[in-house]
N, C-alpha and C positions, 0 to 999 in steps of 0.2 A: 504494500499499500504506499501511496505517496504522502509525504508530510508536506501539506500546503504551506504552512507558515515558514518552515525551514527552506522550502524550495523558493519562495519569494525572496527571502533574505540572501540565499546563495545565487539566485538568478539562473538556476538549473534544477533539474529534477533530483530530489533527495528522497530516498526510501526511509520511511519512518519506523517500520517494524520489521521483524524477521520475515523472510519469504514464507509463503504458504500460511500466514497467520490469519488470513481472511478467506472466507468462502465466496466464490464468485456467484453471480445471480444465475438462477435456473434458466435453461434455454427452453422456450416453448415455441414450436413452429409446426405448421401443418403442411405436409407435402402430399400432392395428389398425382397418381399415375393411372392412366387409362391405356390399356394395351389390347391389341387384337392380333391373334396368331392364326395363320393359315398353314396347315401342314399336309404334305403328301408323302409318298413313300420315301423319296430321297431328297426332297427340298422342303424347306419351311421358310415362311416370311413372317415378320412381326412389325406391326406399326404401333408406335408408342408415343403418347403425349405426356410429358412430365412437367408439372407446375410446382415450383418450390416456394415455400414461405407464403402460402395462400393468404394468411391472416396479417401479413406484413408486420410480424413481430420485430421489435427493435431492441434486442438483447445486447447489452454492452459486452464486447469481447476483449477490449483493450482500453487502458487508461493511460494518459500521459500528461505531463505538466506543460502548459502553454505559457511560456515566459512573456510573450508580448501582451497577453491579456491577464497574466497573473492568476490563472485558474487551472483546474484540472479538466482536461478535455477527454472526451470518450469517442471510441469508434464502435458503431453498432454492428 
């Protein structure tokens, strides 16, 4: 985890606590796949449509210190 006050004072990212001391947010997303398969004796064909993150879940996967804005930024 990033120590915001220490990062502002140092002007760069400062880790505040030991690694793995915080649990990350749970990831909830819905993926949908529709497939159609045609098969014969020696040949098969499959047509597939795959839509990922149907509900547009914005789970944070990365945090960083933004020195120009003096805040912790996130990457969804």
